[in-house]
C-alpha positions as a printed Julia matrix, in Angstrom:
59×3 Matrix{Float64}:
 17.21  -16.81    4.24
 17.31  -16.61    8.01
 16.0   -13.05    8.15
 13.32  -12.71   10.78
 10.32  -10.49   10.35
  9.14   -9.29   13.73
  6.07   -7.61   12.26
  4.19  -10.81   11.52
  0.76  -10.29    9.93
  0.64   -6.55   10.43
 -2.04   -4.68    8.46
 -0.77   -2.43    5.68
 -0.69    1.26    6.58
 -1.61    3.84    3.9
  1.95    5.21    3.81
  3.33    1.71    3.23
  0.9     1.13    0.37
  1.95    4.48   -1.13
  5.62    3.53   -0.88
  4.91    0.11   -2.43
  3.21    1.77   -5.41
  6.09    4.24   -5.83
  8.81    1.58   -5.67
  6.92   -0.77   -8.0
  6.49    2.02  -10.57
 10.23    2.73  -10.4
 10.8    -0.88  -11.42
 12.49   -2.06   -8.24
 12.88   -5.79   -7.64
 10.66   -7.65   -5.19
 13.52   -8.33   -2.78
 14.52   -4.65   -2.67
 10.93   -3.52   -2.1
 10.44   -6.08    0.67
 13.61   -4.89    2.39
 12.63   -1.21    2.06
  9.23   -1.91    3.62
 10.6    -4.41    6.16
  8.03   -6.95    5.02
  8.37  -10.43    3.62
  8.58  -10.89   -0.14
  5.42  -12.98    0.02
  3.52  -10.2     1.78
  4.7    -7.6    -0.74
  3.83   -9.88   -3.64
  0.32  -10.51   -2.29
 -0.35   -6.83   -1.69
  0.94   -5.85   -5.13
 -1.28   -8.48   -6.73
 -4.29   -7.22   -4.77
 -3.56   -3.67   -5.95
 -2.93   -4.77   -9.54
  0.74   -3.78   -9.53
  3.48   -5.42  -11.55
  6.74   -5.99   -9.76
  9.9    -6.3   -11.84
 11.47   -9.73  -12.01
 15.22   -9.95  -11.53
 16.98  -11.26  -14.6
């Protein structure tokens, strides 16, 4: 868990939001989406919640 996110507290760009929606609809896991967007899992989770998206839970 020692990954560092250099982009601390950056605002979400429209293209990032679009990609988040696409990946969430494909059913990707939170960790994979966070890595694809180079954002923390917490940030992705908060944004998805704000947009009313469901992110797949890993089983």
